[in-house]
C-alpha positions in Angstrom: 108.9 102.7 93.7 106.2 101.7 91.5 103.5 102.2 94.2 103.0 106.0 93.1 101.4 105.0 89.8 98.5 103.3 91.7 97.3 106.4 93.6 94.4 107.1 91.5 92.9 103.5 91.6 90.1 102.8 93.9 90.8 100.5 96.6 87.6 99.0 96.7 85.3 97.2 94.3 83.5 99.4 91.9 80.6 98.5 89.6 81.6 98.7 85.8 79.8 99.3 82.7 80.7 95.9 80.6 80.2 97.9 77.2 83.3 99.9 78.4 85.3 96.8 79.2 84.4 95.3 75.9 85.4 98.5 73.8 88.8 97.6 73.1 88.4 93.9 71.8 84.5 93.5 71.1 84.5 90.7 73.5 84.1 90.9 77.0 85.8 87.6 77.7 88.7 88.8 75.9 89.0 91.9 77.6 88.8 90.0 81.2 91.6 87.7 80.0 93.9 90.6 79.3 93.0 92.3 82.6 93.6 89.1 84.4 97.2 88.4 82.9 98.0 92.0 83.5 96.7 91.7 87.1 99.1 88.5 87.6 102.0 90.8 85.9 101.3 93.6 88.7 100.9 91.2 91.6 104.1 89.4 90.6 106.0 92.8 90.2 104.6 94.1 93.7 105.4 90.9 95.4 109.1 91.1 93.8 109.3 94.8 95.2 108.1 94.1 98.7 110.4 90.9 99.1 113.5 93.1 97.9 112.7 95.7 100.3 112.2 93.1 103.4 115.4 91.2 102.2 117.2 94.3 103.5 116.3 93.7 107.3 117.0 89.8 106.8 119.9 88.9 109.1 121.1 85.4 109.1 122.6 85.2 112.4 119.4 86.2 114.3 118.6 83.9 117.4 115.4 83.9 119.3 116.8 86.5 121.8 117.8 88.8 119.0 114.7 88.8 117.1 112.6 92.0 117.7 109.8 93.8 115.7 111.3 96.1 113.2 108.9 99.2 113.0 110.2 100.1 109.4 109.6 96.7 108.4 105.9 96.7 109.6 105.4 100.1 107.9 106.7 98.8 104.5 104.4 95.8 104.8 101.4 97.9 105.9 102.1 100.2 103.0 101.7 97.6 100.5 98.7 96.0 102.4 97.0 99.5 101.7 97.6 99.3 97.9 94.9 98.5 95.6 94.4 95.0 94.6 96.2 94.2 91.2 92.9 93.5 89.5 91.5 96.8 90.1 95.0 98.5 88.9 94.7 96.5 85.9 91.1 97.2 85.1 92.0 100.9 85.4 94.8 100.5 83.0 92.7 98.7 80.5 90.0 101.2 80.6 92.6 104.1 80.4 94.0 102.3 77.3 97.4 101.8 78.9 97.8 98.3 78.1 99.2 97.0 74.8 97.7 93.8 73.8 97.3 91.8 70.5 95.5 88.7 69.3 97.3 87.0 66.6 94.3 84.8 65.7 92.2 87.9 65.1 95.0 89.6 63.0 95.4 86.6 60.8 91.6 86.2 60.2 91.4 89.9 59.2 94.3 89.5 56.9 92.9 86.5 55.2 89.5 88.4 54.7 91.4 91.4 52.9 
């Protein structure tokens, strides 16, 4: 389960130094775009994991009388609700330099200058 990777990430909003965010790209907007794309990837991954776990409880033959609250299902959902938001996870990954990114336009410009 990928949730173990997110234990050191704060679960609430944290004030950030903008100079640290732009350190890797020299452009705050580019940094935010990178963080945003990574947050979307993390969100999709977490959603996929959650649906895979909840599908284990899916039973097509349920009738209204047979439907009951499944304690395990509720615990799994609560566990995912307690995780930090994908944007916070992505920001921590960016600041820890765990995100690989490249800008082909910037690389091309640098190649032309040299």
